[in-house]
DSSP file (Angstrom, degrees, kcal/mol; ACC not computed):
  #  RESIDUE AA STRUCTURE BP1 BP2  ACC     N-H-->O    O-->H-N    N-H-->O    O-->H-N    TCO  KAPPA ALPHA  PHI   PSI    X-CA   Y-CA   Z-CA
    1    1 A X              0   0    0      0, 0.0     2,-0.3     0, 0.0     0, 0.0   0.000 360.0 360.0 360.0 119.2   -5.2  -35.4    0.7
    2    2 A X        -     0   0    0      2,-0.0     2,-0.5     1,-0.0     0, 0.0  -0.595 360.0-159.4 -77.4 136.9   -4.5  -34.8   -3.0
    3    3 A X        -     0   0    0     -2,-0.3     2,-0.4     2,-0.0    -1,-0.0  -0.990  12.4-167.9-116.6 124.1   -5.5  -31.4   -4.5
    4    4 A X        +     0   0    0     -2,-0.5     2,-0.4     2,-0.0    -2,-0.0  -0.924  11.4 176.0-115.3 134.8   -5.9  -31.5   -8.3
    5    5 A X        +     0   0    0     -2,-0.4     2,-0.3     6,-0.0    -2,-0.0  -0.982  10.1 168.1-129.5 142.6   -6.2  -28.5  -10.6
    6    6 A X        -     0   0    0     -2,-0.4     2,-0.2     2,-0.1    -2,-0.0  -0.972  34.5-105.0-149.9 163.2   -6.4  -28.8  -14.3
    7    7 A X  S    S+     0   0    0     -2,-0.3     4,-0.2     3,-0.0     2,-0.1  -0.606  78.3  49.5 -84.3 149.2   -7.2  -26.7  -17.4
    8    8 A X  S    S-     0   0    0     -2,-0.2    -2,-0.1     1,-0.1     0, 0.0  -0.364  88.4 -86.0 110.3 171.9  -10.4  -27.2  -19.2
    9    9 A X  S    S+     0   0    0     -2,-0.1    12,-0.1     2,-0.1    -1,-0.1   0.879 115.3  19.1 -85.5 -38.5  -14.1  -27.5  -18.2
   10   10 A X  S    S-     0   0    0      1,-0.2     7,-0.7    -3,-0.1     5,-0.1   0.515  87.5-150.9-114.8  -7.1  -14.5  -31.2  -17.2
   11   11 A X        +     0   0    0     -4,-0.2    -1,-0.2     5,-0.1    -2,-0.1  -0.195  61.8   0.7  64.5-160.4  -11.0  -32.5  -16.6
   12   12 A X  S >> S-     0   0    0      1,-0.1     3,-1.9     2,-0.1     4,-0.5  -0.377  73.5-125.3 -60.8 136.7  -10.2  -36.1  -17.2
   13   13 A X  G >4 S+     0   0    0      1,-0.3     3,-1.4     2,-0.2    -1,-0.1   0.831 106.3  59.6 -51.7 -42.0  -13.2  -38.0  -18.5
   14   14 A X  G 34 S+     0   0    0      1,-0.3    -1,-0.3     2,-0.1    -2,-0.1   0.685  94.4  65.7 -69.4 -14.4  -13.1  -40.7  -15.8
   15   15 A X  G <4 S-     0   0    0     -3,-1.9    -1,-0.3    -5,-0.1    -2,-0.2   0.768  92.1-147.5 -75.6 -22.4  -13.6  -38.1  -13.1
   16   16 A X    <<  +     0   0    0     -3,-1.4     2,-0.4    -4,-0.5    -3,-0.1   0.935  27.6 179.0  57.0  50.3  -17.2  -37.3  -14.4
   17   17 A X        -     0   0    0     -7,-0.7    -1,-0.2    -5,-0.4     2,-0.1  -0.687  30.7-115.2 -87.1 132.9  -16.9  -33.6  -13.5
   18   18 A X    >   -     0   0    0     -2,-0.4     3,-1.3     1,-0.2    21,-0.1  -0.424  11.5-142.4 -69.3 135.8  -19.9  -31.5  -14.3
   19   19 A X  T 3  S+     0   0    0      1,-0.3    -1,-0.2    -2,-0.1    -8,-0.0   0.732 102.9  55.9 -67.6 -19.7  -19.2  -28.8  -16.9
   20   20 A X  T 3  S+     0   0    0    -10,-0.0    21,-0.4    20,-0.0     2,-0.3   0.528  86.9 103.3 -90.7  -3.9  -21.4  -26.5  -15.0
   21   21 A X    <   -     0   0    0     -3,-1.3    19,-0.3     1,-0.2     3,-0.1  -0.611  45.2-174.1 -84.5 136.3  -19.5  -26.9  -11.7
   22   22 A X  S    S+     0   0    0     17,-2.6     2,-0.4     1,-0.3    18,-0.2   0.769  83.5  27.8 -90.8 -33.2  -17.1  -24.2  -10.4
   23   23 A X  E     -A   39   0A   0     16,-1.9    16,-2.7    17,-0.0     2,-0.4  -0.996  67.5-173.3-129.9 135.3  -16.0  -26.5   -7.5
   24   24 A X  E     -A   38   0A   0     -2,-0.4     2,-0.5    14,-0.2    14,-0.2  -0.992   5.9-163.3-125.1 132.0  -15.9  -30.3   -7.4
   25   25 A X  E     -A   37   0A   0     12,-2.9    12,-2.7    -2,-0.4     2,-0.5  -0.969   7.3-171.4-119.5 122.0  -15.2  -32.4   -4.4
   26   26 A X  E     -A   36   0A   0     -2,-0.5     2,-0.6    10,-0.2    10,-0.2  -0.915   9.3-155.7-106.9 126.2  -14.3  -36.0   -4.9
   27   27 A X  E     -A   35   0A   0      8,-2.4     7,-3.0    -2,-0.5     8,-1.2  -0.927  19.0-167.6-106.6 116.6  -13.9  -38.4   -2.0
   28   28 A X  E     -A   33   0A   0     -2,-0.6     2,-0.4     5,-0.2     5,-0.2  -0.744  19.9-172.0-106.5 144.9  -11.7  -41.4   -2.8
   29   29 A X  E >  S-A   32   0A   0      3,-2.6     3,-2.3    -2,-0.3     2,-0.3  -0.976  75.6 -38.0-132.0 124.0  -11.0  -44.6   -1.0
   30   30 A X  T 3  S-     0   0    0     -2,-0.4    -2,-0.0     1,-0.3    29,-0.0  -0.499 125.5 -29.8  60.1-121.9   -8.2  -46.6   -2.6
   31   31 A X  T 3  S+     0   0    0     -2,-0.3     2,-0.4    -3,-0.1    -1,-0.3   0.206 119.4  94.6-108.4  14.7   -8.6  -45.9   -6.3
   32   32 A X  E <  S-A   29   0A   0     -3,-2.3    -3,-2.6     2,-0.0     2,-0.6  -0.883  71.6-129.2-112.5 137.6  -12.4  -45.5   -6.3
   33   33 A X  E     +A   28   0A   0     -2,-0.4    -5,-0.2    -5,-0.2     3,-0.1  -0.719  24.9 178.0 -77.9 119.1  -14.5  -42.4   -6.1
   34   34 A X  E     +     0   0A   0     -7,-3.0     2,-0.3    -2,-0.6    -6,-0.2   0.622  67.9  17.4-102.1 -17.7  -17.0  -43.0   -3.2
   35   35 A X  E     -A   27   0A   0     -8,-1.2    -8,-2.4     2,-0.0     2,-0.4  -0.970  57.7-167.3-155.8 146.6  -18.7  -39.5   -3.5
   36   36 A X  E     -A   26   0A   0     -2,-0.3     2,-0.5   -10,-0.2   -10,-0.2  -0.975   6.6-177.4-138.2 118.7  -18.8  -36.7   -6.0
   37   37 A X  E     -A   25   0A   0    -12,-2.7   -12,-2.9    -2,-0.4     2,-0.4  -0.967   3.9-171.2-119.8 128.3  -20.1  -33.3   -5.1
   38   38 A X  E     -A   24   0A   0     -2,-0.5     2,-0.4   -14,-0.2   -14,-0.2  -0.930   3.2-167.9-119.1 140.5  -20.4  -30.6   -7.8
   39   39 A X  E     -A   23   0A   0    -16,-2.7   -17,-2.6    -2,-0.4   -16,-1.9  -0.988  14.9-133.9-132.7 127.8  -21.2  -27.0   -7.0
   40   40 A X    >   -     0   0    0     -2,-0.4     3,-2.2   -19,-0.3     4,-0.3  -0.121  56.2 -55.9 -66.0 172.1  -22.1  -24.2   -9.3
   41   41 A X  T 3  S+     0   0    0    -21,-0.4    -1,-0.2     1,-0.3   -20,-0.0  -0.262 126.3   2.8 -51.2 131.1  -20.6  -20.7   -9.1
   42   42 A X  T 3  S+     0   0    0     -3,-0.1    -1,-0.3     1,-0.1    -2,-0.1   0.602 104.8 103.7  66.2  16.7  -21.0  -19.2   -5.6
   43   43 A X    <   +     0   0    0     -3,-2.2     2,-1.0     2,-0.1     5,-0.2   0.484  46.1  96.0-105.5  -1.9  -22.8  -22.4   -4.3
   44   44 A X        +     0   0    0     -4,-0.3     2,-0.2    -5,-0.1    -2,-0.1  -0.785  59.3 126.5 -89.7 107.2  -20.0  -23.9   -2.3
   45   45 A X  S  > S-     0   0    0     -2,-1.0     4,-2.5     0, 0.0     5,-0.2  -0.634  75.1 -59.5-142.2-166.4  -20.8  -22.5    1.2
   46   46 A X  H  > S+     0   0    0      1,-0.2     4,-1.7     2,-0.2     5,-0.1   0.859 130.6  48.1 -55.7 -42.8  -21.5  -23.7    4.7
   47   47 A X  H  > S+     0   0    0      2,-0.2     4,-1.4     1,-0.2    -1,-0.2   0.873 111.5  49.8 -63.3 -38.7  -24.4  -26.0    3.8
   48   48 A X  H  > S+     0   0    0      2,-0.2     4,-2.0     1,-0.2    -2,-0.2   0.860 107.8  54.7 -70.6 -37.1  -22.5  -27.6    1.0
   49   49 A X  H  X S+     0   0    0     -4,-2.5     4,-2.5     1,-0.2    -1,-0.2   0.904 105.7  52.7 -61.3 -41.5  -19.6  -28.2    3.2
   50   50 A X  H  X S+     0   0    0     -4,-1.7     4,-1.8    -5,-0.2    -1,-0.2   0.887 107.4  52.3 -59.9 -38.5  -21.9  -30.0    5.7
   51   51 A X  H  X S+     0   0    0     -4,-1.4     4,-0.6     2,-0.2    -1,-0.2   0.909 110.6  47.0 -65.4 -42.0  -23.1  -32.2    2.8
   52   52 A X  H >< S+     0   0    0     -4,-2.0     3,-1.4     1,-0.2     4,-0.4   0.935 109.8  53.4 -61.1 -46.3  -19.5  -33.1    1.9
   53   53 A X  H >< S+     0   0    0     -4,-2.5     3,-1.5     1,-0.3     4,-0.3   0.854 100.5  62.5 -63.2 -35.1  -18.6  -33.9    5.5
   54   54 A X  H 3< S+     0   0    0     -4,-1.8     3,-0.4     1,-0.3    -1,-0.3   0.743 100.3  53.6 -64.1 -21.3  -21.6  -36.3    5.8
   55   55 A X  T X< S+     0   0    0     -3,-1.4     3,-2.3    -4,-0.6     4,-0.4   0.517  79.1  95.4 -86.7  -9.3  -20.1  -38.5    3.1
   56   56 A X  T X> S+     0   0    0     -3,-1.5     3,-1.4    -4,-0.4     4,-1.3   0.785  73.5  67.6 -57.6 -26.8  -16.7  -38.8    5.0
   57   57 A X  H 3> S+     0   0    0     -3,-0.4     4,-1.0    -4,-0.3    -1,-0.3   0.799  89.0  66.7 -67.6 -22.7  -17.9  -42.1    6.5
   58   58 A X  H <4 S+     0   0    0     -3,-2.3    -1,-0.3     1,-0.2    -2,-0.2   0.744 113.0  29.3 -66.4 -22.1  -17.8  -43.6    3.0
   59   59 A X  H <4 S+     0   0    0     -3,-1.4    -1,-0.2    -4,-0.4    -2,-0.2   0.512 114.8  60.1-112.4  -6.7  -14.0  -43.2    2.9
   60   60 A X  H  <        0   0    0     -4,-1.3    -2,-0.2     1,-0.2    -3,-0.1   0.576 360.0 360.0 -97.1  -8.3  -13.2  -43.6    6.6
   61   61 A X     <        0   0    0     -4,-1.0    -1,-0.2    -5,-0.2    -3,-0.1   0.452 360.0 360.0 -94.2 360.0  -14.7  -47.2    7.1
């Protein structure tokens, strides 16, 4: 599982990271992003974690 950190607001253009996000979770399969979850400051919590986990089937199949 790669962890990527970078300077700047939106990172590499192809990642399509929201400038308003404090935390972004990208789920990849191969070289394609299958799910993109962006969370504003203080919004990454138990409910948001559940939303990310629901998308795991997109990369595990």
